GUPA-642870 format. One line per 3 residues: number of its first residue (from 1); their letters; for each residue x, y, z of N, C-alpha, C. Coordinates in nm, 2 decimals. Example, Ala and Ser with C-alpha at 12.3 -4.5 7.8 and 13.67 -1.06 7.14 Angstrom:
% GUPA-642870
1 = as = 1.32 -0.57 0.78 1.23 -0.45 0.78 1.32 -0.33 0.78; 1.28 -0.22 0.71 1.37 -0.11 0.71 1.29 0.00 0.79
***
This chain:
% GUPA-642870
1 = mav = -4.04 -4.46 -0.10 -4.15 -4.37 -0.05 -4.23 -4.54 0.01; -4.28 -4.51 0.17 -4.32 -4.60 0.21 -4.46 -4.59 0.26; -4.52 -4.55 0.15 -4.67 -4.56 0.19 -4.74 -4.68 0.09
4 = yel = -4.80 -4.76 0.17 -4.84 -4.90 0.09 -5.03 -4.95 0.08; -5.04 -5.00 -0.01 -5.18 -5.02 -0.05 -5.20 -5.18 0.04; -5.30 -5.18 0.08 -5.35 -5.30 0.15 -5.53 -5.31 0.09
7 = ngg = -5.51 -5.45 0.13 -5.67 -5.48 0.12 -5.71 -5.44 -0.05; -5.67 -5.44 -0.08 -5.72 -5.45 -0.26 -5.75 -5.29 -0.30; -5.64 -5.19 -0.20 -5.64 -5.05 -0.24 -5.71 -4.98 -0.13
10 = qll = -5.79 -5.06 -0.04 -5.91 -4.98 0.05 -5.82 -4.93 0.16; -5.72 -4.96 0.20 -5.62 -4.92 0.31 -5.51 -4.86 0.25; -5.48 -4.79 0.33 -5.33 -4.70 0.27 -5.23 -4.70 0.44
13 = rva = -5.12 -4.79 0.43 -5.04 -4.78 0.55 -4.87 -4.71 0.53; -4.89 -4.59 0.61 -4.76 -4.54 0.60 -4.68 -4.60 0.70; -4.52 -4.64 0.67 -4.47 -4.68 0.79 -4.34 -4.63 0.75
16 = rsi = -4.24 -4.56 0.86 -4.09 -4.57 0.89 -4.01 -4.60 1.00; -3.91 -4.66 0.98 -3.84 -4.67 1.16 -3.71 -4.55 1.15; -3.75 -4.44 1.30 -3.70 -4.38 1.33 -3.60 -4.40 1.46
19 = dgk = -3.47 -4.41 1.41 -3.39 -4.41 1.55 -3.43 -4.59 1.58; -3.48 -4.65 1.51 -3.53 -4.79 1.55 -3.63 -4.82 1.62; -3.71 -4.67 1.60 -3.83 -4.69 1.62 -3.96 -4.70 1.55
22 = leq = -4.06 -4.81 1.50 -4.15 -4.77 1.42 -4.26 -4.70 1.42; -4.28 -4.60 1.31 -4.40 -4.53 1.30 -4.47 -4.59 1.20; -4.56 -4.57 1.19 -4.71 -4.61 1.12 -4.82 -4.59 1.15
25 = qyf = -4.89 -4.51 1.05 -5.02 -4.47 1.05 -5.11 -4.56 0.93; -5.26 -4.60 0.96 -5.34 -4.63 0.87 -5.39 -4.55 0.81; -5.42 -4.51 0.68 -5.55 -4.45 0.62 -5.66 -4.51 0.55
28 = sli = -5.78 -4.51 0.59 -5.91 -4.60 0.47 -5.95 -4.51 0.39; -5.97 -4.61 0.30 -6.05 -4.54 0.17 -6.19 -4.59 0.14; -6.25 -4.66 0.25 -6.34 -4.74 0.20 -6.46 -4.66 0.23
31 = gln = -6.54 -4.68 0.12 -6.67 -4.57 0.13 -6.64 -4.47 0.12; -6.50 -4.36 0.06 -6.50 -4.25 -0.01 -6.47 -4.24 -0.16; -6.53 -4.13 -0.20 -6.55 -4.08 -0.34 -6.42 -4.05 -0.38
34 = ktk = -6.39 -4.06 -0.53 -6.25 -4.07 -0.56 -6.15 -3.94 -0.54; -6.26 -3.83 -0.52 -6.19 -3.68 -0.46 -6.12 -3.66 -0.33; -6.22 -3.76 -0.25 -6.20 -3.74 -0.10 -6.09 -3.89 -0.11
37 = qke = -6.06 -4.00 -0.13 -5.98 -4.08 -0.13 -5.81 -4.01 -0.22; -5.79 -3.91 -0.29 -5.70 -3.84 -0.37 -5.66 -3.77 -0.25; -5.72 -3.70 -0.19 -5.70 -3.63 -0.07 -5.64 -3.70 0.04
40 = vgk = -5.66 -3.81 0.07 -5.64 -3.91 0.19 -5.50 -3.92 0.13; -5.50 -3.96 -0.02 -5.36 -4.04 -0.06 -5.30 -3.92 -0.01; -5.29 -3.78 -0.07 -5.19 -3.67 -0.05 -5.15 -3.67 0.07
43 = eak = -5.24 -3.68 0.15 -5.26 -3.65 0.30 -5.11 -3.76 0.37; -5.16 -3.88 0.29 -5.06 -3.99 0.35 -4.91 -3.98 0.29; -4.93 -3.90 0.23 -4.76 -3.89 0.13 -4.71 -3.80 0.19
46 = ald = -4.81 -3.68 0.23 -4.74 -3.55 0.34 -4.65 -3.59 0.49; -4.80 -3.70 0.51 -4.70 -3.77 0.68 -4.57 -3.87 0.60; -4.57 -3.92 0.47 -4.42 -4.01 0.51 -4.38 -3.90 0.42
49 = qkw = -4.37 -3.79 0.36 -4.23 -3.70 0.37 -4.20 -3.66 0.51; -4.27 -3.61 0.59 -4.26 -3.58 0.71 -4.15 -3.67 0.81; -4.24 -3.78 0.80 -4.14 -3.97 0.86 -3.98 -3.94 0.83
52 = adk = -3.97 -3.90 0.67 -3.86 -3.93 0.61 -3.78 -3.84 0.64; -3.80 -3.71 0.63 -3.74 -3.58 0.67 -3.68 -3.61 0.84; -3.77 -3.64 0.93 -3.67 -3.69 1.05 -3.61 -3.80 1.06
55 = qgn = -3.63 -3.91 0.95 -3.52 -4.05 0.97 -3.38 -3.99 0.89; -3.38 -3.89 0.79 -3.31 -3.89 0.73 -3.19 -3.80 0.84; -3.27 -3.68 0.92 -3.19 -3.56 1.02 -3.16 -3.73 1.12
58 = aka = -3.21 -3.81 1.15 -3.16 -3.93 1.27 -3.05 -3.98 1.25; -3.00 -4.01 1.09 -2.94 -4.08 1.05 -2.80 -4.01 1.03; -2.85 -3.82 0.99 -2.75 -3.79 1.00 -2.68 -3.72 1.14
61 = krv = -2.74 -3.70 1.22 -2.73 -3.72 1.36 -2.67 -3.85 1.41; -2.66 -4.00 1.38 -2.62 -4.11 1.35 -2.46 -4.11 1.36; -2.41 -4.02 1.24 -2.31 -4.05 1.15 -2.19 -3.95 1.23
64 = rea = -2.29 -3.81 1.21 -2.18 -3.68 1.28 -2.14 -3.74 1.42; -2.25 -3.82 1.52 -2.13 -3.88 1.66 -2.12 -4.00 1.62; -2.10 -4.04 1.53 -2.07 -4.18 1.57 -1.93 -4.24 1.63
67 = std = -1.90 -4.28 1.70 -1.71 -4.27 1.71 -1.69 -4.42 1.63; -1.54 -4.41 1.64 -1.46 -4.54 1.60 -1.34 -4.56 1.72; -1.28 -4.71 1.67 -1.19 -4.76 1.78 -1.13 -4.64 1.81
70 = knh = -1.04 -4.60 1.92 -0.96 -4.54 1.97 -0.78 -4.62 1.90; -0.81 -4.72 1.87 -0.66 -4.80 1.88 -0.64 -4.73 1.67; -0.71 -4.74 1.63 -0.67 -4.67 1.49 -0.75 -4.58 1.45
73 = stg = -0.81 -4.50 1.52 -0.84 -4.37 1.50 -0.85 -4.25 1.55; -0.88 -4.17 1.50 -0.93 -4.03 1.65 -1.04 -4.07 1.73; -1.15 -4.15 1.70 -1.28 -4.13 1.75 -1.40 -4.10 1.71
76 = vrg = -1.34 -4.01 1.52 -1.43 -3.96 1.43 -1.46 -4.05 1.34; -1.53 -4.07 1.29 -1.52 -4.16 1.17 -1.51 -4.03 1.04; -1.40 -4.12 0.97 -1.34 -4.03 0.87 -1.20 -3.99 0.91
79 = inl = -1.17 -3.92 1.01 -1.04 -3.87 1.05 -0.93 -3.97 1.12; -0.85 -3.95 1.06 -0.75 -4.05 1.11 -0.58 -3.98 1.13; -0.54 -4.02 1.24 -0.41 -4.02 1.27 -0.27 -4.10 1.22
82 = vfr = -0.23 -4.02 1.12 -0.12 -4.10 1.03 -0.02 -4.09 1.08; 0.12 -4.11 1.03 0.24 -4.10 1.06 0.34 -4.12 0.93; 0.35 -3.98 0.85 0.43 -4.01 0.73 0.54 -3.89 0.72
85 = psp = 0.63 -3.90 0.77 0.75 -3.90 0.88 0.69 -3.87 0.98; 0.62 -3.72 0.97 0.54 -3.68 1.10 0.43 -3.67 1.10; 0.35 -3.70 1.20 0.21 -3.70 1.24 0.11 -3.61 1.14
88 = afr = 0.02 -3.65 1.07 -0.07 -3.58 1.07 -0.23 -3.66 1.03; -0.33 -3.57 1.02 -0.46 -3.60 1.05 -0.49 -3.62 0.89; -0.63 -3.74 0.87 -0.61 -3.80 0.71 -0.76 -3.81 0.72
91 = vqv = -0.79 -3.72 0.65 -0.96 -3.73 0.62 -0.94 -3.84 0.48; -1.09 -3.94 0.53 -1.10 -4.00 0.39 -1.25 -4.06 0.45; -1.31 -3.99 0.30 -1.45 -4.03 0.32 -1.51 -4.01 0.20
94 = qts = -1.63 -4.13 0.18 -1.68 -4.15 0.06 -1.81 -4.06 0.07; -1.83 -3.93 -0.05 -2.05 -3.90 -0.05 -2.07 -3.93 -0.20; -2.16 -3.98 -0.24 -2.22 -3.98 -0.35 -2.15 -4.07 -0.44
97 = gks = -2.05 -4.14 -0.42 -1.99 -4.24 -0.54 -1.87 -4.15 -0.53; -1.84 -4.01 -0.49 -1.69 -3.97 -0.46 -1.64 -3.99 -0.36; -1.44 -4.06 -0.38 -1.36 -4.04 -0.26 -1.30 -3.88 -0.22
100 = hvr = -1.33 -3.88 -0.10 -1.23 -3.78 -0.07 -1.13 -3.80 0.03; -1.01 -3.78 0.00 -0.88 -3.77 0.09 -0.79 -3.65 0.08; -0.79 -3.58 0.23 -0.70 -3.54 0.24 -0.59 -3.53 0.36
103 = efs = -0.47 -3.49 0.37 -0.43 -3.46 0.49 -0.36 -3.35 0.54; -0.36 -3.33 0.69 -0.37 -3.20 0.75 -0.25 -3.23 0.82; -0.09 -3.16 0.80 0.02 -3.19 0.87 0.04 -3.11 0.99
106 = var = 0.08 -3.18 1.09 0.04 -3.12 1.25 0.16 -3.06 1.24; 0.29 -3.08 1.19 0.44 -3.06 1.18 0.40 -2.91 1.14; 0.35 -2.85 1.01 0.31 -2.83 0.94 0.18 -2.65 1.03
109 = lta = 0.07 -2.73 1.05 -0.05 -2.65 1.13 -0.02 -2.62 1.27; 0.00 -2.71 1.36 -0.01 -2.76 1.50 -0.08 -2.81 1.52; -0.11 -2.94 1.63 -0.17 -2.99 1.63 -0.31 -2.96 1.63
112 = dka = -0.40 -2.88 1.71 -0.54 -2.80 1.71 -0.56 -2.72 1.57; -0.49 -2.70 1.50 -0.50 -2.59 1.38 -0.57 -2.73 1.27; -0.42 -2.84 1.27 -0.52 -2.93 1.20 -0.56 -3.02 1.20
115 = wte = -0.65 -3.05 1.36 -0.77 -3.11 1.35 -0.90 -3.01 1.34; -0.87 -2.87 1.36 -0.98 -2.79 1.28 -1.01 -2.76 1.16; -0.91 -2.79 1.13 -0.89 -2.80 0.95 -0.95 -2.90 0.87
118 = ack = -0.90 -3.06 0.95 -0.98 -3.18 0.94 -1.12 -3.20 0.95; -1.17 -3.12 1.08 -1.30 -3.12 1.07 -1.36 -3.05 1.00; -1.32 -2.93 0.95 -1.41 -2.86 0.86 -1.41 -2.92 0.72
121 = fla = -1.33 -2.97 0.66 -1.33 -3.04 0.53 -1.37 -3.15 0.58; -1.41 -3.25 0.65 -1.48 -3.39 0.66 -1.63 -3.34 0.67; -1.70 -3.19 0.73 -1.83 -3.12 0.75 -1.83 -3.13 0.60
124 = acr = -1.76 -3.00 0.53 -1.81 -2.96 0.42 -1.78 -3.10 0.30; -1.73 -3.18 0.30 -1.75 -3.30 0.26 -1.88 -3.35 0.26; -1.91 -3.41 0.37 -2.03 -3.42 0.43 -2.19 -3.36 0.41
127 = gyk = -2.15 -3.21 0.36 -2.27 -3.15 0.36 -2.32 -3.04 0.43; -2.20 -3.04 0.55 -2.29 -2.99 0.70 -2.22 -2.83 0.72; -2.35 -2.76 0.72 -2.30 -2.62 0.77 -2.18 -2.58 0.81
130 = sap = -2.13 -2.68 0.91 -2.02 -2.64 1.04 -2.01 -2.77 1.09; -1.87 -2.78 1.10 -1.83 -2.92 1.20 -1.91 -2.90 1.35; -1.94 -3.00 1.36 -2.03 -3.04 1.47 -1.90 -3.07 1.57
133 = kaw = -2.01 -2.98 1.71 -1.92 -2.93 1.81 -1.86 -3.05 1.91; -1.96 -3.18 1.90 -1.89 -3.30 1.93 -1.76 -3.33 1.87; -1.74 -3.30 1.76 -1.62 -3.39 1.61 -1.50 -3.29 1.67
136 = rdr = -1.53 -3.14 1.72 -1.39 -3.03 1.75 -1.37 -3.05 1.91; -1.44 -3.12 2.01 -1.42 -3.13 2.14 -1.31 -3.27 2.16; -1.32 -3.41 2.06 -1.30 -3.46 2.03 -1.10 -3.50 1.99
139 = ipk = -1.08 -3.41 2.03 -0.90 -3.39 1.96 -0.79 -3.45 2.01; -0.75 -3.56 1.90 -0.65 -3.65 2.01 -0.53 -3.62 2.05; -0.46 -3.69 2.10 -0.31 -3.62 2.19 -0.28 -3.73 2.05
142 = vpk = -0.15 -3.60 2.02 -0.06 -3.64 1.90 0.06 -3.68 1.97; 0.08 -3.80 1.98 0.23 -3.84 2.04 0.35 -3.77 1.96; 0.43 -3.72 1.98 0.60 -3.66 1.99 0.66 -3.75 1.87
145 = ktp = 0.67 -3.90 1.90 0.72 -3.96 1.83 0.62 -4.08 1.74; 0.65 -4.16 1.64 0.54 -4.23 1.58 0.56 -4.33 1.69; 0.45 -4.44 1.67 0.46 -4.58 1.76 0.52 -4.68 1.68
148 = qsa = 0.57 -4.68 1.59 0.63 -4.75 1.52 0.79 -4.70 1.50; 0.83 -4.58 1.54 0.97 -4.55 1.56 1.01 -4.55 1.73; 0.90 -4.54 1.84 0.93 -4.58 1.94 0.96 -4.72 1.94
151 = ast = 0.92 -4.81 1.89 0.91 -4.99 1.90 1.05 -4.98 1.86; 1.07 -4.95 1.71 1.23 -4.95 1.64 1.33 -4.97 1.74; 1.30 -4.81 1.78 1.46 -4.77 1.89 1.47 -4.89 1.97
154 = kks = 1.35 -4.90 2.05 1.38 -5.03 2.14 1.46 -5.15 2.12; 1.41 -5.16 1.99 1.44 -5.33 1.87 1.64 -5.28 1.88; 1.62 -5.19 1.85 1.77 -5.15 1.81 1.88 -5.15 1.91
157 = tsk = 1.80 -5.05 2.04 1.90 -5.11 2.15 1.91 -5.23 2.20; 1.80 -5.30 2.17 1.79 -5.45 2.28 1.90 -5.52 2.23; 1.90 -5.49 2.04 2.00 -5.58 1.96 2.11 -5.50 2.00
160 = saa = 2.17 -5.38 2.01 2.32 -5.34 2.04 2.32 -5.39 2.17; 2.23 -5.40 2.23 2.27 -5.51 2.40 2.31 -5.64 2.39; 2.23 -5.69 2.32 2.25 -5.84 2.25 2.38 -5.83 2.20
163 = ekk = 2.43 -5.78 2.10 2.60 -5.75 2.01 2.69 -5.72 2.15; 2.65 -5.66 2.20 2.80 -5.62 2.35 2.77 -5.74 2.42; 2.68 -5.84 2.47 2.68 -5.96 2.55 2.78 -6.06 2.41
166 = vak = 2.76 -6.08 2.29 2.84 -6.17 2.20 2.94 -6.10 2.21; 2.97 -5.98 2.16 3.13 -5.93 2.13 3.22 -5.99 2.32; 3.14 -5.99 2.43 3.20 -6.00 2.56 3.28 -6.14 2.56
169 = kkt = 3.15 -6.22 2.49 3.17 -6.34 2.49 3.29 -6.39 2.42; 3.32 -6.33 2.32 3.42 -6.37 2.18 3.56 -6.33 2.27; 3.54 -6.26 2.33 3.66 -6.18 2.36 3.69 -6.24 2.50
172 = akk = 3.61 -6.32 2.58 3.66 -6.39 2.68 3.66 -6.50 2.64; 3.66 -6.59 2.56 3.72 -6.74 2.49 3.85 -6.66 2.43; 3.86 -6.56 2.37 3.98 -6.52 2.29 4.08 -6.55 2.45
175 = r = 4.13 -6.49 2.55 4.16 -6.48 2.63 4.20 -6.63 2.69
***
């Protein structure tokens, strides 16, 4: 609760930070009888509750629309693209102290369906009615080959070329 008593109980201050902006209001209890003071206290608590709801909605919006670095993620916080040998969208989120992890295979479901299911699962874990449009529109490109396998094929071709050079040198020395 963000209702504070000031000046020995003569003032009430309601303060909340909503989207980085401080909202505050003061209520004076000076010269009021006990019943009026209780009414003013209830009014202050009602205002605090209203601002707390606004604060919660703003936080939920920030979490929904927050993006992450594309190098390690899909751009949606909580969903990553992993390769187990085939690509899959991995949802990993922690809510209320409980960890939720689930993978949606691109090979089994297709990229669009796997992305949709991953977004639905993440939304359900976070307690949303449906997946936000901002998530659904951020479907990432899924490469055909894993980035690691593409790199390993380059290494293997370069090794085989190096091995060929060594073999040529050996055969040239024998002659």
